[in-house]
GUMAR-397875 format. One line per field, with one value per residue (C-alpha): x, y, z; residue in three letters. Coordinates in steps of 0.2 Angstrom, whole numbers, always signed. Layout:
<banus>
u [X, ...]
v [Y, ...]
w [Z, ...]
residuo [ALA, ...]
</banus>
This chain:
<banus>
u [-211, -192, -182, -163, -151, -134, -119, -113, -131, -133, -152, -158, -174, -169, -176, -181, -186, -204, -219, -220, -204, -197, -179, -163, -164, -158, -141, -139, -123, -115, -125, -114, -111, -126, -138, -154, -169, -184, -197, -216, -221, -204, -205, -200, -182, -180, -171, -164, -162, -161, -175, -174, -184, -169, -178, -172, -185, -187, -199, -209, -214, -226, -233, -251, -254, -262, -253, -235, -227, -208, -202, -184, -182, -168, -164, -155, -165, -177, -188, -189, -194, -208, -214, -215, -227, -240, -234, -236, -255, -257, -251, -262, -277, -273, -275, -285, -285, -272, -257, -240, -228, -209, -197, -178, -164, -152, -138, -120, -112, -96, -104, -111, -102, -105, -112, -126, -133, -138, -157, -156, -151, -146, -134, -139, -132, -142, -142, -148, -161, -168, -169, -176, -190, -196, -195, -205, -218, -214, -229, -220, -203, -188, -174, -155, -147, -132, -119, -121, -134, -138, -157, -156, -146, -159, -174, -165, -167, -161, -165, -175, -190, -192, -208, -212, -229, -232, -248, -252, -241, -227, -225, -221, -236, -229, -212, -208, -212, -224, -232, -227, -221, -204, -210, -220, -235, -249, -257, -242, -247, -256, -253, -252, -246, -241, -257, -267, -258, -261, -280, -281, -274, -285, -300, -294, -292, -276, -263, -267, -249, -236, -220, -215, -199, -194, -188, -176, -158, -148, -144, -127, -118, -102, -93, -93, -80, -67, -78, -81, -62, -59, -72, -63, -47, -53, -59, -42, -34, -46, -37, -40, -40, -40, -44, -44, -60, -64, -80, -88, -85, -92, -108, -110, -109, -122, -134, -134, -142, -143, -156, -143, -143, -127, -117, -103, -90, -78, -62, -44, -29, -26, -43, -44, -63, -62, -49, -58, -75, -68, -66, -84, -89, -79, -88, -105, -100, -97, -113, -123, -113, -128, -140, -142, -129, -112, -100, -91, -76, -68, -52, -48, -30, -18, -16, +3, +0, -10, +1, -4, -23, -19, -9, -23, -37, -26, -24, -42, -46, -57, -60, -76, -87, -87, -105, -104, -91, -103, -113, -97, -91, -107, -106, -88, -79, -65, -67, -78, -62, -57, -45, -52, -40, -49, -42, -59, -68, -83, -84, -83, -98, -108, -105, -108, -121, -124, -131, -114, -110, -91, -79, -74, -79, -96, -107, -122, -135, -141, -156, -157, -160, -149, -160, -150, -160, -148, -134, -121, -109, -94, -91, -104, -113, -110, -121, -136, -132, -132, -149, -156, -150, -157, -173, -173, -168, -180, -179, -189, -186, -197]
v [-79, -80, -87, -88, -97, -88, -99, -88, -87, -101, -102, -119, -130, -137, -154, -160, -178, -179, -188, -205, -204, -221, -227, -220, -204, -187, -182, -164, -155, -140, -140, -138, -149, -149, -147, -156, -159, -156, -170, -169, -171, -165, -151, -133, -130, -115, -99, -83, -71, -52, -44, -28, -19, -22, -35, -53, -66, -84, -98, -95, -77, -85, -98, -90, -93, -109, -110, -103, -99, -99, -93, -90, -75, -64, -47, -51, -65, -61, -77, -72, -54, -61, -73, -58, -49, -63, -68, -51, -49, -67, -63, -47, -58, -69, -55, -60, -78, -84, -86, -81, -76, -74, -72, -76, -71, -86, -79, -75, -61, -70, -84, -72, -69, -50, -55, -64, -47, -41, -41, -31, -14, -22, -36, -48, -39, -35, -16, -19, -30, -15, -5, -20, -24, -6, -4, -20, -16, -32, -33, -47, -49, -51, -60, -61, -78, -74, -74, -92, -99, -111, -109, -111, -128, -133, -130, -137, -120, -125, -108, -92, -93, -109, -110, -121, -122, -128, -133, -128, -141, -134, -150, -148, -150, -142, -138, -132, -117, -104, -107, -113, -98, -90, -74, -59, -61, -69, -77, -89, -96, -113, -121, -111, -125, -114, -105, -121, -129, -114, -114, -132, -131, -116, -126, -142, -152, -162, -152, -158, -158, -159, -157, -148, -142, -125, -115, -100, -94, -107, -103, -93, -103, -95, -111, -104, -91, -100, -100, -81, -79, -90, -79, -63, -70, -75, -58, -50, -62, -57, -47, -28, -20, -2, +4, +21, +31, +46, +57, +47, +31, +40, +44, +26, +20, +33, +26, +9, -2, -16, -22, -17, -2, +7, +18, +29, +37, +50, +50, +54, +49, +67, +69, +66, +62, +52, +41, +40, +34, +22, +7, +8, +9, -8, -15, -9, -18, -34, -32, -31, -43, -55, -41, -33, -19, -12, +0, +9, +20, +34, +41, +59, +57, +64, +49, +51, +45, +31, +19, +28, +25, +7, +4, +13, +1, -14, -9, -7, -24, -15, -30, -34, -46, -63, -62, -47, -53, -60, -44, -34, -45, -44, -25, -26, -21, -30, -19, -7, +4, +18, +33, +48, +52, +67, +85, +94, +93, +101, +87, +75, +84, +85, +66, +61, +73, +91, +94, +91, +106, +103, +96, +78, +65, +65, +50, +47, +32, +27, +16, +4, +14, +29, +39, +47, +44, +51, +63, +66, +80, +79, +65, +51, +43, +26, +17, +28, +26, +7, +8, +18, +6, -9, +0, +3, -16, -23, -34, -49, -63, -61]
w [-492, -493, -478, -479, -468, -470, -465, -451, -443, -432, -437, -439, -438, -421, -417, -400, -396, -403, -393, -400, -410, -414, -419, -412, -401, -409, -403, -399, -405, -397, -381, -365, -351, -339, -353, -349, -361, -349, -352, -350, -332, -325, -312, -318, -312, -300, -305, -298, -312, -314, -323, -334, -320, -308, -298, -295, -299, -293, -299, -282, -288, -299, -287, -287, -305, -310, -327, -330, -347, -347, -364, -370, -381, -387, -393, -409, -417, -431, -428, -409, -416, -427, -413, -401, -412, -409, -391, -383, -389, -383, -366, -366, -369, -354, -342, -327, -332, -320, -331, -326, -339, -338, -353, -351, -363, -363, -373, -369, -379, -378, -389, -403, -419, -424, -440, -431, -425, -442, -439, -423, -417, -400, -394, -380, -365, -350, -353, -371, -364, -355, -371, -381, -369, -368, -387, -390, -376, -365, -352, -343, -334, -345, -336, -340, -340, -351, -336, -331, -343, -329, -332, -350, -347, -334, -345, -361, -371, -389, -397, -396, -395, -385, -375, -359, -351, -334, -324, -306, -299, -310, -320, -338, -350, -366, -374, -391, -402, -399, -416, -433, -442, -442, -450, -445, -456, -445, -460, -461, -444, -446, -430, -414, -403, -388, -386, -389, -374, -363, -367, -364, -347, -342, -348, -338, -354, -360, -370, -388, -394, -379, -388, -404, -413, -408, -422, -421, -418, -408, -390, -390, -376, -370, -374, -392, -388, -398, -413, -411, -409, -425, -435, -429, -434, -451, -454, -450, -463, -477, -491, -491, -508, -514, -531, -540, -544, -553, -553, -566, -556, -540, -550, -555, -538, -532, -545, -535, -548, -535, -521, -508, -496, -498, -487, -495, -484, -489, -477, -477, -467, -462, -455, -437, -436, -451, -443, -426, -433, -446, -434, -430, -448, -451, -436, -444, -460, -451, -440, -457, -466, -469, -475, -492, -487, -493, -485, -498, -493, -504, -498, -503, -499, -512, -525, -522, -505, -509, -499, -483, -487, -491, -475, -465, -473, -469, -451, -450, -458, -471, -481, -493, -482, -490, -492, -503, -514, -527, -528, -530, -544, -553, -552, -560, -545, -535, -519, -509, -505, -517, -518, -528, -542, -549, -547, -544, -527, -536, -548, -533, -524, -540, -543, -525, -518, -524, -507, -498, -488, -488, -476, -471, -466, -476, -477, -488, -487, -504, -507, -521, -537, -532, -520, -506, -490, -477, -476, -462, -462, -450, -437, -436, -422, -430, -418, -422, -440, -438, -429, -443, -456, -446, -445, -464, -468, -456, -441, -448, -461, -476]
residuo [UNK, UNK, UNK, UNK, UNK, UNK, UNK, UNK, UNK, UNK, UNK, UNK, UNK, UNK, UNK, UNK, UNK, UNK, UNK, UNK, UNK, UNK, UNK, UNK, UNK, UNK, UNK, UNK, UNK, UNK, UNK, UNK, UNK, UNK, UNK, UNK, UNK, UNK, UNK, UNK, UNK, UNK, UNK, UNK, UNK, UNK, UNK, UNK, UNK, UNK, UNK, UNK, UNK, UNK, UNK, UNK, UNK, UNK, UNK, UNK, UNK, UNK, UNK, UNK, UNK, UNK, UNK, UNK, UNK, UNK, UNK, UNK, UNK, UNK, UNK, UNK, UNK, UNK, UNK, UNK, UNK, UNK, UNK, UNK, UNK, UNK, UNK, UNK, UNK, UNK, UNK, UNK, UNK, UNK, UNK, UNK, UNK, UNK, UNK, UNK, UNK, UNK, UNK, UNK, UNK, UNK, UNK, UNK, UNK, UNK, UNK, UNK, UNK, UNK, UNK, UNK, UNK, UNK, UNK, UNK, UNK, UNK, UNK, UNK, UNK, UNK, UNK, UNK, UNK, UNK, UNK, UNK, UNK, UNK, UNK, UNK, UNK, UNK, UNK, UNK, UNK, UNK, UNK, UNK, UNK, UNK, UNK, UNK, UNK, UNK, UNK, UNK, UNK, UNK, UNK, UNK, UNK, UNK, UNK, UNK, UNK, UNK, UNK, UNK, UNK, UNK, UNK, UNK, UNK, UNK, UNK, UNK, UNK, UNK, UNK, UNK, UNK, UNK, UNK, UNK, UNK, UNK, UNK, UNK, UNK, UNK, UNK, UNK, UNK, UNK, UNK, UNK, UNK, UNK, UNK, UNK, UNK, UNK, UNK, UNK, UNK, UNK, UNK, UNK, UNK, UNK, UNK, UNK, UNK, UNK, UNK, UNK, UNK, UNK, UNK, UNK, UNK, UNK, UNK, UNK, UNK, UNK, UNK, UNK, UNK, UNK, UNK, UNK, UNK, UNK, UNK, UNK, UNK, UNK, UNK, UNK, UNK, UNK, UNK, UNK, UNK, UNK, UNK, UNK, UNK, UNK, UNK, UNK, UNK, UNK, UNK, UNK, UNK, UNK, UNK, UNK, UNK, UNK, UNK, UNK, UNK, UNK, UNK, UNK, UNK, UNK, UNK, UNK, UNK, UNK, UNK, UNK, UNK, UNK, UNK, UNK, UNK, UNK, UNK, UNK, UNK, UNK, UNK, UNK, UNK, UNK, UNK, UNK, UNK, UNK, UNK, UNK, UNK, UNK, UNK, UNK, UNK, UNK, UNK, UNK, UNK, UNK, UNK, UNK, UNK, UNK, UNK, UNK, UNK, UNK, UNK, UNK, UNK, UNK, UNK, UNK, UNK, UNK, UNK, UNK, UNK, UNK, UNK, UNK, UNK, UNK, UNK, UNK, UNK, UNK, UNK, UNK, UNK, UNK, UNK, UNK, UNK, UNK, UNK, UNK, UNK, UNK, UNK, UNK, UNK, UNK, UNK, UNK, UNK, UNK, UNK, UNK, UNK, UNK, UNK, UNK, UNK, UNK, UNK, UNK, UNK, UNK, UNK, UNK, UNK, UNK, UNK, UNK, UNK, UNK, UNK, UNK, UNK, UNK, UNK, UNK, UNK, UNK, UNK, UNK, UNK, UNK, UNK, UNK, UNK, UNK, UNK, UNK, UNK, UNK, UNK, UNK, UNK, UNK, UNK, UNK, UNK, UNK]
</banus>
């Protein structure tokens, strides 16, 4: 089992004050004003939040249930994704037992850096929540708190997932993780603390462990806008490079002797659809920055007009992502941007993809080992391409 913690992903083993912990209290960094760590025995804070079904929900809507689960989930977090594969069946098993369940997305898109979205097809907007909940098969209300984040502050949501369980009087009886695994494999679960708490309350027994550490992607507070802006500015200041490539060089790229999924895009400054789709391709490269992925662009401009291609790439900030520099260097390259210097388009087609029907732009997706797994002739639906890439790369940590 391999779990990575990329620098740009604010994924951490977040610590809350443990029951019986001694010595100095833990100081939480990065939480906004008004943040409150809900303590065992405290009353559930009220809320008024819009669900993906268009209804507005309040705490009172769950008053008939002897036990209430409030869990904070998100569209983009791979740890949340993994927990959901166990949480949804668990909720289904509670049908008819008197347990209310409500999920809340605490995140503000203003506080999310684009490279934090690499394990998801979706952002954390309300509209994306609708798509995500439907795709995942949520059988409980999924509410949006990203506008004000008042509910996340009131409950003390540190990350997604973060679970709170309340008794019939709506006093907090459990807070923390759903279980102790961050990955999708159920065999990695050794301590199902959240389910244990619910089952204990249903049986009229004390909760065995009342507080655990929630693990997952930190709550994306809207106060982090300055960090997002700084990240965007840093990207704009990265160097943009362009090298020459011939048919043999293209053939070498297609072999893809790496463990990284590779997209190769043929474009030109005189090609209108190429120019129109290019900014979205750069955005896709940033979205997938922390994944095993490379966007490689090949300009088919006349080499005598190389300066035009270089200027265009610079305007688009088509830099090699920092996380990809090591891989690029290991392959003996200095860039992911090239201009084709060969004189034969047939040689280019034979080197890149003999099935290329002709015309620009043309895009191929190449798996590790050199297999072309997708082809796109003409203008791209880049959002659809990104979705297919995320599906191929996977939405879970391994």
